[in-house]
C-alpha positions in Angstrom: 0.9 14.7 -5.8 4.2 16.4 -5.2 5.7 19.8 -5.6 8.5 20.7 -8.1 10.7 21.8 -5.2 10.5 18.2 -3.8 12.3 17.0 -7.0 14.9 19.8 -6.9 15.8 19.4 -3.3 15.9 15.6 -3.6 18.3 15.9 -6.5 20.3 18.7 -4.9 19.4 21.1 -7.8 21.8 19.0 -10.0 20.8 17.9 -13.6 20.4 14.1 -13.5 21.1 14.0 -17.3 24.5 15.7 -17.5 25.5 15.8 -13.8 26.1 19.6 -13.6 24.4 22.0 -11.2 21.3 23.9 -12.5 21.2 27.7 -12.2 18.5 28.4 -9.6 18.6 32.2 -10.5 18.2 31.7 -14.2 15.2 32.8 -16.2 12.7 30.0 -16.8 13.7 30.3 -20.5 17.4 29.9 -19.9 18.8 26.5 -20.9 20.6 26.2 -17.5 17.4 26.7 -15.5 16.0 23.7 -13.5 13.1 21.7 -14.8 11.3 18.6 -13.8 12.0 15.8 -16.2 10.0 12.6 -16.5 12.4 9.7 -16.6 9.9 7.6 -18.6 8.1 10.2 -20.6 4.4 10.6 -20.1 3.9 10.0 -23.8 5.5 6.6 -23.4 3.3 5.5 -20.5 5.4 7.0 -17.7 3.5 8.3 -14.6 3.5 11.7 -13.1 5.0 10.6 -9.8 8.0 11.7 -7.7 9.7 8.3 -8.4 9.5 9.0 -12.2 10.9 12.5 -12.1 14.3 14.1 -11.9 15.8 17.5 -11.9 17.3 18.5 -15.3 18.5 21.6 -17.1 15.9 23.0 -19.5 18.4 22.5 -22.3 19.1 18.8 -21.4 15.4 18.1 -20.9 14.6 19.7 -24.3 17.3 17.7 -26.1 16.1 14.5 -24.5 12.6 15.1 -26.0 10.4 12.1 -25.4 13.2 9.5 -25.0 14.0 7.8 -21.7 17.2 8.9 -20.0 
């Protein structure tokens, strides 16, 4: 198991989908806020592991839906 902060620190709080920094101070509902994204979605057989996660903006993660990056 891993902590969300492990993903954010590893990825330097940068969205791995668009390449722009996330807003650490943003509300969790703000599209610029950092989220943990599964590279291969869980719904598509991806695992909940550190290797299968990346930092992403809430907005980028939401627009990706259940498609692989």
